[in-house]
C-alpha positions in Angstrom: 0.0 0.0 0.0 2.8 2.4 0.8 4.6 1.8 -2.6 1.4 2.4 -4.5 0.6 5.5 -2.6 4.0 6.8 -3.5 3.6 6.0 -7.2 0.2 7.9 -7.4 1.8 11.0 -5.8 4.6 10.9 -8.3 2.1 11.3 -11.1 1.5 14.9 -9.8 3.3 17.8 -11.5 7.1 17.4 -11.7 7.6 20.5 -9.6 7.7 18.1 -6.6 9.6 14.9 -6.4 9.6 12.3 -3.6 11.9 9.8 -2.1 11.5 7.0 0.3 12.9 6.9 3.8 12.9 3.9 6.2 10.3 4.2 8.9 11.3 3.3 12.5 8.4 0.8 12.4 9.9 -1.2 9.5 7.7 0.1 6.7 8.3 2.8 4.1 7.0 6.3 4.2 7.0 9.2 1.7 8.8 12.4 2.5 8.6 15.4 0.1 11.6 17.2 -1.3 10.7 20.6 -2.7 12.8 21.1 -5.9 10.9 24.1 -7.3 8.7 25.7 -4.6 7.6 28.5 -6.9 6.0 26.0 -9.3 4.5 23.7 -6.6 0.9 22.7 -7.0 -1.3 25.1 -4.8 -2.9 22.2 -3.0 0.5 20.8 -1.9 1.9 24.2 -1.1 -1.0 24.8 1.3 -0.6 21.3 2.8 3.1 21.6 3.4 3.1 25.2 4.8 3.6 25.5 8.6 0.5 26.4 10.5 0.4 30.1 11.1 -2.4 30.1 13.7 -1.2 29.3 17.2 -2.9 29.5 20.5 -1.5 28.7 24.0 -2.9 29.0 27.5 -0.6 31.1 29.7 -1.2 30.5 33.3 0.9 32.7 35.5 1.3 31.8 39.2 1.1 34.5 41.9 1.2 34.2 45.7 -0.9 36.8 47.4 0.5 37.4 50.9 -1.5 39.3 53.5 -0.3 39.8 57.0 -2.3 41.3 59.9 -0.3 42.8 62.8 0.0 45.7 65.2 3.0 48.0 65.7 5.0 46.4 62.9 8.1 48.6 63.5 8.7 47.4 67.1 11.9 45.4 67.5 10.3 42.1 68.3 7.7 42.2 65.5 9.1 40.3 62.5 6.1 40.8 60.2 7.8 43.4 57.9 10.9 41.2 57.5 8.7 38.2 56.4 6.7 40.4 54.0 9.8 41.9 52.4 11.6 38.6 52.0 8.6 36.4 51.1 9.7 33.1 49.8 12.9 34.5 48.3 16.1 32.8 49.2 19.0 35.1 49.9 21.6 35.0 47.1 24.4 36.7 49.0 23.5 40.1 47.6 21.6 42.6 49.8 17.9 43.0 49.1 17.6 46.6 47.9 14.6 48.4 49.3 13.2 51.9 48.9 10.3 53.4 50.9 7.5 55.8 50.0 5.4 57.5 52.7 2.0 59.1 52.6 2.7 62.8 53.5 -0.6 63.0 55.3 0.6 60.4 57.9 3.3 62.7 59.3 0.8 64.9 61.2 -0.1 62.0 63.5 3.3 60.2 63.2 6.0 62.8 62.6 8.8 60.3 63.2 7.5 57.6 60.8 10.4 57.9 58.4 12.8 57.3 61.3 10.7 54.4 62.6 10.9 52.7 59.2 14.7 53.3 58.7 15.5 52.0 62.2 13.3 48.9 61.6 15.2 48.0 58.4 18.5 48.6 60.2 17.3 46.1 62.9 16.5 43.5 60.2 20.0 44.1 58.7 21.7 43.8 62.1 19.9 40.4 62.6 21.8 39.0 59.7 19.4 39.5 56.8 21.2 41.1 53.8 18.9 44.0 53.2 19.8 47.6 52.1 17.7 50.7 52.4 18.9 52.5 49.3 17.6 56.0 50.2 15.8 57.9 52.9 12.0 57.3 52.8 10.4 59.6 50.2 7.2 61.5 50.6 4.1 61.3 48.3 1.2 63.8 48.6 -1.7 62.2 50.4 -5.3 62.0 49.2 -6.9 61.9 45.7 -4.8 64.9 44.6 -1.9 62.5 44.1 -3.9 60.4 41.6 -5.0 63.5 39.7 -1.4 64.8 39.2 0.5 63.0 36.5 3.8 64.6 37.6 3.7 62.5 40.8 4.0 59.3 38.7 6.8 60.8 36.7 8.7 61.8 39.8 8.4 58.3 41.2 9.7 56.9 37.9 12.7 59.3 38.0 13.5 58.3 41.5 13.3 54.5 40.8 15.5 54.9 37.8 18.1 57.0 39.6 18.5 54.7 42.7 18.7 52.3 40.7 16.4 49.4 41.4 15.6 46.2 39.5 12.6 44.0 39.2 13.8 41.9 42.2 14.2 44.9 44.5 11.3 45.9 46.8 9.3 49.1 47.0 7.6 49.6 50.3 4.7 52.0 50.2 2.9 53.1 53.4 -0.3 55.2 53.2 -3.9 55.4 52.3 -5.6 54.0 49.2 -4.7 56.9 46.9 -1.0 56.8 47.7 -1.0 53.0 47.3 -2.6 53.5 43.9 -0.2 56.1 42.5 2.9 54.4 43.8 1.6 51.0 42.8 0.9 52.2 39.2 4.5 53.7 38.9 6.0 50.4 40.3 3.8 48.2 38.1 5.0 50.0 35.0 8.7 50.5 36.0 10.8 47.7 34.5 7.5 46.2 33.4 6.7 45.4 37.0 8.6 45.6 40.2 7.9 43.9 43.6 5.6 46.1 45.7 5.0 45.7 49.5 1.9 47.6 50.6 1.2 48.9 54.1 -2.3 50.3 54.0 -3.1 52.7 56.8 -6.9 53.3 56.6 -9.9 51.1 57.2 -10.8 51.3 53.5 -7.4 50.4 52.1 -6.7 47.7 54.7 -10.1 46.0 54.0 -10.4 46.7 50.3 -8.2 48.4 47.8 -4.9 47.7 49.6 -5.5 43.9 49.4 -6.6 44.1 45.8 -4.6 43.5 42.6 -5.4 46.8 40.9 -3.7 50.2 40.8 -4.4 53.3 38.8 -4.5 57.1 38.5 -7.1 59.5 37.3 -6.8 60.8 33.8 -9.1 62.7 31.3 -11.6 63.4 34.1 -12.2 59.7 34.8 -11.4 57.7 37.9 -8.6 55.1 37.4 -8.5 55.6 33.6 -4.8 54.8 33.6 -3.9 51.7 35.6 -2.8 48.1 35.7 -3.5 44.7 37.3 -0.5 43.9 39.5 -0.5 41.4 42.4 1.5 43.0 45.2 4.5 41.0 46.6 2.9 41.3 50.1 0.4 43.4 52.1 0.9 44.3 55.7 -2.1 45.5 57.6 -0.8 47.3 60.7 -3.9 48.1 62.9 -1.9 50.6 64.8 -2.2 53.1 61.9 -6.1 53.1 62.2 -6.0 55.0 65.5 -4.4 58.0 63.8 -7.0 58.1 61.0 -9.7 60.8 61.4 -12.9 59.4 62.7 -15.0 60.4 59.7 -12.7 58.6 57.3 -12.3 55.6 59.6 -16.1 55.2 59.7 -16.6 55.8 56.0 -14.1 53.1 55.1 -16.3 50.5 56.7 -18.7 51.0 53.8 -16.5 48.6 51.8 -16.9 46.0 54.6 -20.7 46.2 54.3 -20.4 46.1 50.5 -18.3 42.8 50.5 -20.6 41.3 53.1 -23.7 42.1 51.0 -22.4 40.7 47.8 -20.5 37.6 49.1 -20.8 36.6 52.7 -24.0 36.5 54.7 -22.2 35.3 57.9 -20.1 38.5 57.8 -23.2 40.5 57.2 -24.7 39.0 60.4 -21.6 40.1 62.3 -21.9 43.6 61.0 -25.6 43.7 62.0 -24.8 42.5 65.5 -21.9 44.9 66.0 -23.2 47.9 64.1 -23.2 50.1 67.2 -19.6 49.1 68.2 -18.5 49.8 64.6 -20.2 53.2 64.7 -18.4 54.0 67.9 -15.1 52.8 66.3 -14.3 50.3 69.0 -10.9 48.9 68.0 -11.7 45.2 68.4 -14.8 45.4 66.3 -13.1 47.6 63.6 -10.1 45.3 63.4 -12.3 42.2 63.0 -14.4 43.9 60.3 -11.3 45.1 58.4 -9.6 41.6 58.6 -12.8 39.8 57.4 -13.3 42.3 54.6 -9.7 41.8 53.5 -10.1 38.0 53.6 -13.3 38.0 51.6 -12.0 40.5 49.1 -8.7 38.5 48.5 -10.6 35.2 48.5 -12.8 36.5 45.7 -9.8 37.6 43.7 -8.0 34.3 44.2 -10.9 31.9 43.8 -13.6 33.8 41.9 -12.2 32.7 38.5 -11.6 36.2 37.1 -8.8 38.0 39.1 -8.0 40.4 36.3 -11.6 41.2 35.3 -11.6 39.8 31.8 -15.3 39.0 32.0 -18.2 41.3 32.5 -19.2 40.8 36.1 -17.6 42.8 38.9 -19.4 42.0 42.2 -16.7 43.9 44.2 -17.7 47.1 42.3 -21.3 47.0 43.7 -22.5 50.6 43.9 -19.4 51.9 42.2 -21.0 53.3 39.0 -22.4 56.1 41.1 -19.6 56.2 43.6 -16.9 57.1 41.1 -19.0 59.7 39.4 -20.0 61.3 42.8 -16.4 61.6 43.7 -15.6 63.5 40.5 -18.7 65.7 40.7 -17.9 66.7 44.3 -14.3 67.5 43.2 -13.3 64.8 45.7 -14.7 66.5 48.7 -16.6 63.2 49.1 -14.2 60.4 50.1 -14.3 57.1 48.3 -15.9 55.3 51.3 -18.6 57.9 51.6 -19.3 57.7 47.8 -19.5 53.9 48.0 -22.0 54.2 50.8 -24.3 56.4 48.6 -23.8 54.2 45.6 -24.9 51.2 47.5 -28.0 52.9 48.8 -29.0 53.9 45.3 -28.5 50.3 44.0 -30.2 48.7 46.9 -33.3 50.9 46.4 -33.1 50.2 42.6 -33.0 46.4 43.3 -36.1 46.9 45.4 -37.9 49.0 42.8 -37.4 46.3 40.1 -38.4 43.4 42.4 -35.0 41.9 43.0 -34.7 42.8 46.7 -37.6 42.3 49.2 -38.9 45.1 51.4 -37.9 43.1 54.4 -34.3 42.7 53.3 -34.0 46.3 52.2 -35.3 47.6 55.5 -32.9 45.3 57.4 -29.9 46.4 55.3 -30.8 50.1 55.7 -31.0 49.7 59.5 -27.5 48.2 59.5 -26.1 51.0 57.4 -27.7 53.6 59.6 -26.5 52.0 62.8 -23.0 51.7 61.4 -23.1 55.5 60.8 -22.9 55.2 57.0 -25.8 57.5 56.1 -24.0 60.7 57.1 -22.8 61.5 53.5 -26.4 62.0 52.5 -26.3 65.4 54.2 -23.6 66.6 51.8 -24.8 69.4 49.6 -22.9 67.8 46.7 -24.7 64.5 47.1 -28.2 66.2 47.4 -27.5 68.3 44.3 -26.4 65.4 42.1 -29.1 63.0 43.3 -31.9 65.6 42.9 -30.7 66.4 39.4 -30.5 62.7 38.4 -34.0 62.0 39.8 -35.5 64.5 37.4 -33.3 64.8 34.4 -32.3 61.8 32.2 -29.2 63.8 31.1 -27.9 64.7 34.6 -24.1 64.4 35.1 -24.4 61.6 37.6 -26.0 59.3 35.0 -22.9 59.6 32.8 -21.4 57.2 35.4 -23.2 54.3 33.7 -21.4 54.7 30.4 -18.0 55.5 32.1 -18.5 52.3 34.2 -19.3 50.3 31.0 -16.4 51.6 29.0 -13.9 50.9 31.8 -14.5 47.2 31.3 -16.0 47.1 27.8 -18.8 45.0 26.4 -22.4 45.6 27.6 -23.3 47.3 30.8 -23.1 44.9 33.8 -24.2 46.0 37.2 -24.1 43.9 40.4 -27.4 43.8 42.4 -27.9 42.4 45.8 -30.9 40.1 46.0 -30.5 39.2 49.7 -27.5 39.6 52.1 -24.6 37.5 50.7 -26.3 36.9 47.3 -26.0 38.9 44.1 -26.9 38.8 40.5 -25.9 40.8 37.4 -28.2 43.0 35.3 -27.5 44.5 31.9 -30.4 46.9 31.4 -31.5 49.9 33.6 -35.1 50.9 34.0 -34.8 54.7 34.2 -38.2 55.2 35.8 -37.3 52.7 38.5 -33.9 54.4 38.9 -35.6 57.8 39.4 -37.7 56.3 42.1 -34.6 54.8 43.7 -32.9 58.1 43.7 -35.9 59.8 45.3 -36.1 57.1 48.0 -32.3 57.4 48.7 -32.7 61.2 49.1 -35.6 60.6 51.5 -33.1 58.9 53.9 -31.3 62.3 54.3 -33.4 62.9 57.4 -31.5 60.1 59.2 -28.1 61.5 58.1 -27.8 63.8 61.1 -28.4 60.8 63.4 -25.9 58.5 61.6 
């Protein structure tokens, strides 16, 4: 059969000849020799061409390390050392480290730069080859840092001048905005360096600081320029929370309620039972809420199947279509936590208006939010102005948040709705009459804002 097959092929145009080669299995097989490729029969040319369409599955492996501690810079606390080193084995060369500090922290902790420097000296003295390559550098605190592109360029210039490699460590200590801007600079320097975060606020310790995103604001849009980048490690030092202003500390707990509503009913029950203690900012309750929020957030990233948001669903962005827009419209007088609280209230009322959330569940959630002290932002003139406008005008600026939210991910609009505590579903279409009712009902809660 093999010989006949060869003979039949030799009857093809003389532009191709064939010869026989012994097969390892003891039979003969035909191999082509291309004498005149330019005159080859088109069918054979296509058959013998290498495949040009290739597809591979690339599965990167990341370890997401999160440490909870208190007073990380004390001599006997080894958390920072473990976070910086990770599972790296020493190669004999010092581990090069640089440090960025949120300038806003210095009012409460004026000696913070000295604390950090001394801690690294202690690690070095204990025998770990580690080198602080420069004095800790300051970054402006708050959203202003994310709005100023020159801050990113300054960090790039500093990283290039030190110099540092991909295997060096950049330690950033501060609130969510500073973590974002330094994180973006580090994620894009050398195509990604190793970042160790030390979040210092309730919001960043429980949410953004343990996430895998970073970004800065451009073209009037929140986080327009950014990257997905898993931090080398995260250290949540609860000692920093005591120095955070009470208003911001309380507002940051909105993200804890958010993650409980979309993913964890048991955590929601804890928040409901401890709402008064959380409103009073009792340390034990706040620390537990922050730690659980961080765990659930990171668990969703690691186990939810879409860590880099390639799909359409974004349950951790519940309430954020309105939150991001409210921040912009208030010129960031409204903090992110306060804006998220308002965004959740709008979407909870919307879910109720379209029959996704029962009256009983809505009432229970609103009670928890009020007792946690999360209704206060409703008294803001910025919030009342924008919600009133959106409740009566289909072209109000707040409603532009839908399209900006859609464009940020692409595809069709996809909003997460809570159907009961711990359970969510996505919707793709918004009923504008129901939305107007939801906005009006949210505004009606303003009478409780003074009591929150």
